[in-house]
C-alpha positions as a Markdown table, in Angstrom:
| # | Residue | x | y | z |
|---|---|---|---|---|
| 1 | Met | 116.5 | 170.3 | 107.5 |
| 2 | Lys | 117.6 | 171.6 | 110.8 |
| 3 | Gln | 120.5 | 174.0 | 111.2 |
| 4 | Pro | 123.4 | 172.0 | 112.6 |
| 5 | Arg | 125.5 | 173.2 | 115.5 |
| 6 | Leu | 129.2 | 172.3 | 115.0 |
| 7 | Leu | 132.3 | 172.7 | 117.2 |
| 8 | Val | 135.7 | 173.0 | 115.4 |
| 9 | Ile | 138.8 | 172.6 | 117.5 |
| 10 | Gly | 141.9 | 173.2 | 115.4 |
| 11 | Ser | 144.4 | 175.5 | 113.8 |
| 12 | Leu | 144.4 | 179.0 | 112.4 |
| 13 | Val | 147.2 | 179.7 | 110.0 |
| 14 | Met | 148.0 | 182.8 | 107.8 |
| 15 | Asp | 148.9 | 181.5 | 104.3 |
| 16 | Leu | 151.7 | 183.2 | 102.4 |
| 17 | Ile | 151.1 | 182.1 | 98.8 |
| 18 | Val | 153.6 | 182.2 | 96.0 |
| 19 | Cys | 152.6 | 181.3 | 92.4 |
| 20 | Ala | 155.1 | 180.2 | 89.7 |
| 21 | Glu | 155.1 | 178.2 | 86.5 |
| 22 | Arg | 157.0 | 175.4 | 88.3 |
| 23 | Phe | 158.3 | 174.5 | 91.7 |
| 24 | Val | 161.7 | 175.6 | 92.8 |
| 25 | Asn | 164.5 | 173.1 | 93.1 |
| 26 | Ala | 166.9 | 173.0 | 95.9 |
| 27 | Gly | 169.5 | 175.8 | 95.8 |
| 28 | Glu | 167.7 | 177.5 | 93.0 |
| 29 | Thr | 166.0 | 180.9 | 92.6 |
| 30 | Ile | 163.2 | 181.4 | 90.1 |
| 31 | Leu | 160.8 | 184.3 | 89.4 |
| 32 | Gly | 157.3 | 183.9 | 90.6 |
| 33 | Thr | 154.1 | 185.1 | 88.9 |
| 34 | Asp | 152.0 | 186.2 | 91.8 |
| 35 | Tyr | 151.8 | 186.6 | 95.6 |
| 36 | His | 148.9 | 186.6 | 98.0 |
| 37 | Thr | 148.2 | 186.3 | 101.7 |
| 38 | Ala | 145.0 | 184.7 | 103.0 |
| 39 | Ser | 143.7 | 183.4 | 106.3 |
| 40 | Gly | 143.9 | 179.6 | 106.5 |
| 41 | Gly | 144.6 | 176.8 | 108.7 |
| 42 | Lys | 142.8 | 173.4 | 108.5 |
| 43 | Gly | 140.6 | 174.1 | 111.5 |
| 44 | Ala | 139.7 | 177.6 | 110.6 |
| 45 | Asn | 139.0 | 176.7 | 106.9 |
| 46 | Gln | 136.6 | 174.0 | 107.9 |
| 47 | Ala | 134.9 | 176.2 | 110.4 |
| 48 | Ala | 134.6 | 179.0 | 107.9 |
| 49 | Gln | 133.2 | 176.7 | 105.3 |
| 50 | Ala | 130.6 | 175.2 | 107.5 |
| 51 | Ala | 129.4 | 178.7 | 108.7 |
| 52 | Leu | 129.2 | 180.0 | 105.1 |
| 53 | Leu | 127.0 | 177.0 | 104.3 |
| 54 | Gly | 124.6 | 178.0 | 107.1 |
| 55 | Ala | 125.8 | 175.9 | 110.1 |
| 56 | Asp | 126.0 | 177.5 | 113.6 |
| 57 | Val | 129.7 | 177.1 | 114.1 |
| 58 | Ala | 132.0 | 177.8 | 117.1 |
| 59 | Met | 135.7 | 177.5 | 116.9 |
| 60 | Ala | 138.3 | 176.8 | 119.6 |
| 61 | Gly | 142.1 | 177.4 | 119.0 |
| 62 | Lys | 144.9 | 179.8 | 119.6 |
| 63 | Val | 146.5 | 182.7 | 117.8 |
| 64 | Gly | 149.5 | 185.0 | 118.6 |
| 65 | Asp | 149.0 | 188.6 | 119.7 |
| 66 | Asp | 150.0 | 189.9 | 116.3 |
| 67 | Ala | 148.6 | 191.3 | 113.1 |
| 68 | Phe | 148.1 | 187.8 | 111.5 |
| 69 | Gly | 146.2 | 186.7 | 114.6 |
| 70 | Arg | 143.8 | 189.6 | 114.4 |
| 71 | Glu | 143.2 | 189.2 | 110.7 |
| 72 | Met | 142.5 | 185.5 | 111.0 |
| 73 | Leu | 139.9 | 186.2 | 113.7 |
| 74 | Ser | 138.3 | 188.9 | 111.6 |
| 75 | Ser | 138.1 | 186.5 | 108.6 |
| 76 | Leu | 136.3 | 183.9 | 110.7 |
| 77 | Asn | 134.0 | 186.5 | 112.1 |
| 78 | Arg | 133.1 | 187.6 | 108.6 |
| 79 | Ala | 132.2 | 184.1 | 107.7 |
| 80 | Gly | 129.9 | 183.9 | 110.7 |
| 81 | Val | 132.0 | 181.7 | 113.1 |
| 82 | Asp | 131.8 | 182.3 | 116.8 |
| 83 | Thr | 135.5 | 182.9 | 117.8 |
| 84 | Ser | 134.9 | 183.5 | 121.5 |
| 85 | Arg | 136.7 | 180.3 | 122.3 |
| 86 | Val | 139.9 | 181.2 | 120.4 |
| 87 | Arg | 142.6 | 182.3 | 122.8 |
| 88 | Val | 145.3 | 184.9 | 122.2 |
| 89 | Thr | 148.8 | 184.1 | 123.5 |
| 90 | His | 151.9 | 186.1 | 124.0 |
| 91 | Glu | 154.0 | 182.8 | 124.1 |
| 92 | Ala | 154.3 | 182.4 | 120.3 |
| 93 | Ser | 153.4 | 184.0 | 117.1 |
| 94 | Ser | 150.4 | 183.1 | 115.0 |
| 95 | Gly | 150.9 | 180.0 | 112.8 |
| 96 | Val | 151.9 | 180.6 | 109.1 |
| 97 | Gly | 151.9 | 178.5 | 106.1 |
| 98 | Asn | 154.3 | 178.8 | 103.1 |
| 99 | Ile | 152.3 | 177.7 | 100.0 |
| 100 | Gln | 153.8 | 177.2 | 96.6 |
| 101 | Ile | 151.4 | 176.9 | 93.7 |
| 102 | Gln | 152.6 | 175.5 | 90.3 |
| 103 | Ser | 150.3 | 176.0 | 87.2 |
| 104 | Val | 151.1 | 174.0 | 84.1 |
| 105 | Met | 148.8 | 173.2 | 81.1 |
| 106 | Gly | 145.7 | 174.2 | 83.0 |
| 107 | Lys | 146.5 | 172.1 | 86.1 |
| 108 | Thr | 147.5 | 173.3 | 89.5 |
| 109 | Gln | 149.5 | 171.6 | 92.3 |
| 110 | Asn | 150.6 | 173.0 | 95.6 |
| 111 | Arg | 153.3 | 172.3 | 98.2 |
| 112 | Ile | 152.6 | 173.5 | 101.7 |
| 113 | Val | 154.9 | 174.0 | 104.8 |
| 114 | Val | 153.1 | 175.0 | 108.0 |
| 115 | Val | 154.9 | 176.6 | 111.0 |
| 116 | Pro | 152.3 | 175.9 | 113.7 |
| 117 | Gly | 153.3 | 178.7 | 116.1 |
| 118 | Ala | 150.6 | 179.4 | 118.7 |
| 119 | Asn | 148.6 | 176.3 | 117.5 |
| 120 | Met | 150.9 | 174.1 | 119.3 |
| 121 | Thr | 150.7 | 176.0 | 122.5 |
| 122 | Ile | 147.1 | 174.8 | 123.2 |
| 123 | Thr | 146.9 | 173.0 | 126.4 |
| 124 | Gln | 144.4 | 170.8 | 128.2 |
| 125 | Asp | 143.7 | 173.6 | 130.6 |
| 126 | Asp | 142.7 | 175.9 | 127.7 |
| 127 | Ile | 140.1 | 173.5 | 126.4 |
| 128 | Ala | 138.8 | 172.3 | 129.9 |
| 129 | Pro | 135.8 | 174.7 | 129.7 |
| 130 | Leu | 134.6 | 172.9 | 126.5 |
| 131 | Glu | 134.0 | 169.6 | 128.4 |
| 132 | Arg | 130.6 | 170.7 | 129.8 |
| 133 | Glu | 129.3 | 172.2 | 126.5 |
| 134 | Leu | 130.2 | 169.5 | 124.1 |
| 135 | Cys | 126.7 | 168.0 | 124.4 |
| 136 | Arg | 125.2 | 171.0 | 122.8 |
| 137 | Tyr | 126.7 | 170.3 | 119.4 |
| 138 | Asp | 125.7 | 167.9 | 116.6 |
| 139 | Met | 129.3 | 167.2 | 115.7 |
| 140 | Val | 132.9 | 168.0 | 116.8 |
| 141 | Ile | 135.5 | 168.4 | 114.0 |
| 142 | Leu | 139.2 | 167.8 | 114.7 |
| 143 | Gln | 142.5 | 167.9 | 112.7 |
| 144 | Met | 146.1 | 167.3 | 113.5 |
| 145 | Glu | 147.7 | 170.8 | 113.5 |
| 146 | Ile | 147.3 | 171.1 | 117.2 |
| 147 | Pro | 148.7 | 168.9 | 120.1 |
| 148 | Met | 147.6 | 165.3 | 119.9 |
| 149 | Ala | 146.8 | 165.2 | 123.6 |
| 150 | Val | 144.2 | 167.9 | 123.1 |
| 151 | Asn | 142.5 | 165.9 | 120.3 |
| 152 | Glu | 142.5 | 162.7 | 122.3 |
| 153 | Leu | 140.9 | 164.4 | 125.3 |
| 154 | Val | 138.2 | 166.1 | 123.3 |
| 155 | Ala | 137.4 | 162.9 | 121.3 |
| 156 | Ala | 137.1 | 161.0 | 124.6 |
| 157 | Trp | 134.7 | 163.6 | 126.1 |
| 158 | Ala | 132.6 | 163.6 | 122.9 |
| 159 | Ala | 132.4 | 159.8 | 122.8 |
| 160 | Arg | 131.3 | 159.7 | 126.4 |
| 161 | Asp | 128.5 | 162.3 | 125.6 |
| 162 | Gly | 127.4 | 160.5 | 122.4 |
| 163 | Val | 128.5 | 163.4 | 120.2 |
| 164 | Pro | 129.9 | 162.4 | 116.7 |
| 165 | Val | 133.5 | 163.3 | 116.0 |
| 166 | Met | 135.0 | 163.9 | 112.6 |
| 167 | Leu | 138.8 | 163.7 | 112.3 |
| 168 | Asn | 140.7 | 165.0 | 109.4 |
| 169 | Pro | 144.1 | 163.4 | 110.1 |
| 170 | Ala | 146.4 | 165.9 | 108.5 |
| 171 | Pro | 149.2 | 166.0 | 108.7 |
| 172 | Ala | 149.2 | 162.3 | 109.2 |
| 173 | Val | 150.7 | 160.7 | 112.2 |
| 174 | Gly | 150.2 | 157.3 | 113.9 |
| 175 | Leu | 146.9 | 156.9 | 115.7 |
| 176 | Asp | 146.2 | 154.4 | 118.3 |
| 177 | Ala | 143.2 | 152.2 | 118.5 |
| 178 | Ser | 141.7 | 153.9 | 121.7 |
| 179 | Phe | 141.7 | 157.3 | 119.9 |
| 180 | Leu | 140.2 | 155.8 | 116.7 |
| 181 | Ser | 137.5 | 154.1 | 118.8 |
| 182 | His | 136.3 | 157.6 | 119.9 |
| 183 | Leu | 135.8 | 158.8 | 116.4 |
| 184 | Ser | 132.6 | 158.5 | 114.2 |
| 185 | Trp | 134.3 | 159.5 | 111.0 |
| 186 | Ile | 137.9 | 159.8 | 109.7 |
| 187 | Ala | 138.7 | 161.6 | 106.5 |
| 188 | Pro | 142.3 | 161.4 | 105.2 |
| 189 | Asn | 143.3 | 162.1 | 101.7 |
| 190 | Glu | 144.8 | 159.3 | 99.7 |
| 191 | His | 148.4 | 160.1 | 100.7 |
| 192 | Glu | 147.4 | 160.3 | 104.4 |
| 193 | Ala | 145.4 | 157.1 | 104.2 |
| 194 | Ser | 148.5 | 155.3 | 102.8 |
| 195 | Leu | 150.7 | 156.7 | 105.6 |
| 196 | Leu | 148.2 | 155.8 | 108.3 |
| 197 | Thr | 147.6 | 152.2 | 107.1 |
| 198 | Gly | 150.9 | 151.3 | 105.3 |
| 199 | Leu | 148.8 | 150.3 | 102.4 |
| 200 | Pro | 148.7 | 151.6 | 98.7 |
| 201 | Ile | 145.8 | 153.7 | 97.6 |
| 202 | Ala | 145.7 | 153.2 | 93.9 |
| 203 | Thr | 142.7 | 150.9 | 93.1 |
| 204 | Glu | 139.2 | 150.6 | 94.5 |
| 205 | Thr | 140.3 | 147.4 | 96.2 |
| 206 | Asp | 143.1 | 149.3 | 97.8 |
| 207 | Met | 140.6 | 151.8 | 99.2 |
| 208 | Arg | 138.4 | 149.1 | 100.6 |
| 209 | His | 141.4 | 147.5 | 102.3 |
| 210 | Ala | 142.5 | 150.8 | 103.8 |
| 211 | Ala | 139.0 | 151.6 | 105.0 |
| 212 | Asp | 138.7 | 148.2 | 106.5 |
| 213 | Trp | 142.1 | 148.7 | 108.3 |
| 214 | Leu | 140.7 | 151.8 | 110.0 |
| 215 | Arg | 137.4 | 150.4 | 110.8 |
| 216 | Gln | 139.0 | 147.4 | 112.4 |
| 217 | Arg | 140.9 | 149.7 | 114.7 |
| 218 | Gly | 137.6 | 151.4 | 115.9 |
| 219 | Cys | 136.5 | 154.1 | 113.5 |
| 220 | Pro | 133.2 | 152.9 | 111.9 |
| 221 | Asn | 133.1 | 155.4 | 109.0 |
| 222 | Val | 135.9 | 156.3 | 106.6 |
| 223 | Ile | 136.2 | 158.8 | 103.7 |
| 224 | Ile | 139.3 | 158.9 | 101.6 |
| 225 | Thr | 139.5 | 162.0 | 99.4 |
| 226 | Leu | 141.0 | 161.4 | 96.0 |
| 227 | Gly | 141.5 | 164.7 | 94.4 |
| 228 | Asp | 140.2 | 164.7 | 90.8 |
| 229 | Arg | 139.0 | 161.1 | 91.3 |
| 230 | Gly | 136.4 | 162.2 | 93.9 |
| 231 | Ala | 136.1 | 160.5 | 97.3 |
| 232 | Ala | 135.6 | 156.9 | 98.5 |
| 233 | Cys | 133.3 | 156.3 | 101.4 |
| 234 | Gln | 132.9 | 153.3 | 103.7 |
| 235 | Asn | 129.7 | 154.1 | 105.6 |
| 236 | Gly | 129.3 | 151.1 | 107.9 |
| 237 | Glu | 129.2 | 148.1 | 105.7 |
| 238 | Thr | 128.4 | 150.2 | 102.5 |
| 239 | Phe | 131.3 | 151.2 | 100.2 |
| 240 | Phe | 130.9 | 153.6 | 97.3 |
| 241 | Ile | 132.9 | 156.3 | 95.4 |
| 242 | Ser | 131.4 | 159.7 | 94.9 |
| 243 | Pro | 132.8 | 161.2 | 91.7 |
| 244 | Cys | 134.6 | 164.4 | 91.5 |
| 245 | Ile | 132.8 | 167.5 | 90.2 |
| 246 | Pro | 135.0 | 168.7 | 87.4 |
| 247 | Cys | 136.4 | 172.3 | 87.7 |
| 248 | Arg | 136.9 | 173.8 | 84.2 |
| 249 | His | 139.4 | 176.5 | 85.4 |
| 250 | Pro | 141.3 | 175.3 | 88.5 |
| 251 | Val | 143.2 | 178.1 | 90.1 |
| 252 | Asp | 144.3 | 177.0 | 93.6 |
| 253 | Pro | 143.7 | 173.6 | 95.2 |
| 254 | Thr | 144.5 | 175.0 | 98.7 |
| 255 | Ala | 141.7 | 174.3 | 101.2 |
| 256 | Ala | 139.8 | 172.1 | 98.7 |
| 257 | Gly | 140.0 | 169.2 | 101.3 |
| 258 | Asp | 138.9 | 171.5 | 104.2 |
| 259 | Ser | 136.1 | 172.8 | 102.0 |
| 260 | Phe | 134.9 | 169.2 | 101.5 |
| 261 | Ile | 135.1 | 168.4 | 105.2 |
| 262 | Gly | 133.2 | 171.5 | 106.3 |
| 263 | Ala | 130.5 | 170.9 | 103.7 |
| 264 | Phe | 130.1 | 167.2 | 104.4 |
| 265 | Cys | 129.8 | 167.7 | 108.2 |
| 266 | Thr | 127.3 | 170.5 | 107.7 |
| 267 | Ala | 125.1 | 168.4 | 105.3 |
| 268 | Leu | 125.4 | 165.2 | 107.3 |
| 269 | Ser | 124.6 | 166.9 | 110.7 |
| 270 | Ala | 121.7 | 168.7 | 109.0 |
| 271 | Gly | 120.1 | 165.3 | 108.2 |
| 272 | Met | 121.2 | 164.9 | 104.6 |
| 273 | Pro | 121.8 | 161.2 | 103.6 |
| 274 | Val | 125.4 | 160.2 | 103.3 |
| 275 | Arg | 125.5 | 159.9 | 99.6 |
| 276 | Glu | 123.9 | 163.2 | 99.0 |
| 277 | Ala | 126.2 | 164.8 | 101.6 |
| 278 | Met | 129.2 | 163.5 | 99.6 |
| 279 | Thr | 127.9 | 165.0 | 96.4 |
| 280 | Phe | 127.2 | 168.3 | 98.2 |
| 281 | Ala | 130.8 | 168.2 | 99.6 |
| 282 | Asn | 132.3 | 167.5 | 96.2 |
| 283 | Gln | 130.4 | 170.3 | 94.6 |
| 284 | Thr | 131.5 | 172.7 | 97.3 |
| 285 | Ala | 135.2 | 171.7 | 96.9 |
| 286 | Ser | 134.9 | 172.1 | 93.1 |
| 287 | Ile | 134.0 | 175.8 | 93.6 |
| 288 | Thr | 136.8 | 176.3 | 96.0 |
| 289 | Val | 139.5 | 175.2 | 93.6 |
| 290 | Ser | 138.3 | 177.7 | 91.1 |
| 291 | Arg | 139.4 | 180.6 | 93.2 |
| 292 | Met | 142.6 | 181.8 | 94.9 |
| 293 | Gly | 143.4 | 181.5 | 98.6 |
| 294 | Ala | 142.1 | 179.4 | 101.4 |
| 295 | Gln | 139.2 | 181.1 | 103.1 |
| 296 | Pro | 138.6 | 183.7 | 100.3 |
| 297 | Ser | 137.9 | 180.8 | 98.0 |
| 298 | Leu | 135.2 | 179.1 | 100.1 |
| 299 | Pro | 131.6 | 179.4 | 98.6 |
| 300 | Asn | 128.5 | 180.1 | 100.4 |
| 301 | Leu | 125.2 | 178.0 | 100.4 |
| 302 | Gln | 123.5 | 179.9 | 97.6 |
| 303 | Met | 126.5 | 179.3 | 95.2 |
| 304 | Val | 126.6 | 175.6 | 96.1 |
| 305 | Asn | 122.8 | 175.1 | 95.8 |
| 306 | Glu | 122.8 | 176.9 | 92.4 |
| 307 | Arg | 125.3 | 174.4 | 91.1 |
| 308 | Leu | 123.4 | 171.5 | 92.5 |
| 309 | Leu | 120.1 | 172.7 | 91.0 |
| 310 | Ala | 121.7 | 173.1 | 87.6 |
| 311 | Thr | 122.7 | 169.4 | 87.7 |
| 312 | Gly | 119.5 | 168.1 | 89.2 |
| 313 | Gln | 121.2 | 167.2 | 92.5 |
| 314 | Ala | 119.7 | 167.5 | 96.0 |
| 315 | Thr | 120.2 | 170.9 | 97.6 |
| 316 | Leu | 120.7 | 171.8 | 101.3 |
| 317 | Arg | 117.8 | 173.8 | 102.8 |
| 318 | Phe | 117.3 | 174.6 | 106.4 |
| 319 | Asp | 113.8 | 174.8 | 108.2 |
| 320 | Ala | 112.5 | 178.3 | 108.7 |
C-alpha cells in the first residue's frame, strides 16, 4: 500500500488530567488518586496517531507563546508530524483541557472541559497559504475545536480540488447542508450524532436513520463511534457495524475517538478497504484506552499490526 499524505487542521490542547474513584459533585471537594499532564487536542491527537501509523502528516493550527505551546509542538514532532504550519500567537494562551477520570469496578469514564485559547484565534488569513497546497494531500481531517468559518473554507477548497475531507464533529454544533456537501466522511460519536440529527442512537435502526439524515444533507459516508459497542458505518449504500476490540485493562478513554479517526483515515487513504480500515481503527483505539494520557497513549504501527496478526486480521503495510 502507498504511504498516504494527510493534512490535519485543528486544535492543540494541553490536557490536565485528574483521576479519582468517582466524579466530584457541585460544591464538593474530594481527594484524587493521580494527576498527569499530556499533550492533546483533537486535531493534534489525530495528527499524531496518523503519523505514528506511518502516514506523512502535516498539521495546521495555533498555539500560544508559552510552555504548553512549546511542549505540544515537541510532542507532535516526536510523533513525526510536520508542524511548520502551526502558528504561534501572542494574542492568547495555548488551549487547555481539564479531564476528570473516574475508575470504578474496572471501568473508566471521563469528563472533559476544553478552554480553546489560541485555537479559536485562527483566522482565514492564517490558513490562506494552504489553499494552493491542498491538492497534494490524500485527505484533509477537520474537527470543531477551531472557528467554524475556517473549517467551512477549507472544506470548500478541498471539495473544489477533489480532495476527500473527514470531519470529526466534536464538540457537536449545527452543520448546514452546504458544509456537509463538501465532506466525504463525517464521524461523530453516538452523543454527537444524536445532537446533530435530533434522533436517538440506541438501536441499529436508530443508527441507520441518523446516517441517512446526514447523507440526505450531503455527506455520503457516515461513521458513528459507539464506545464499547464498536462503530457503525454507512459507506454509500452499505451499512455495517464493526465490533469493538475489547480492552482487558482499560486505563483512560481520552483520545480513543481521535485514535480511531487517525487510524481509519490512514488506512483508508493507503488503500485499505473500508471494512478492514474500520477493524484497523478499532484495534488501534483498543490499545489507546489501555494507557494513560492522550498522545502518550497512542500506539505505533508495529504495535497495531502485531495485535492484528495475532487475531488473523489484515495488517497495514506500506510499499518500500
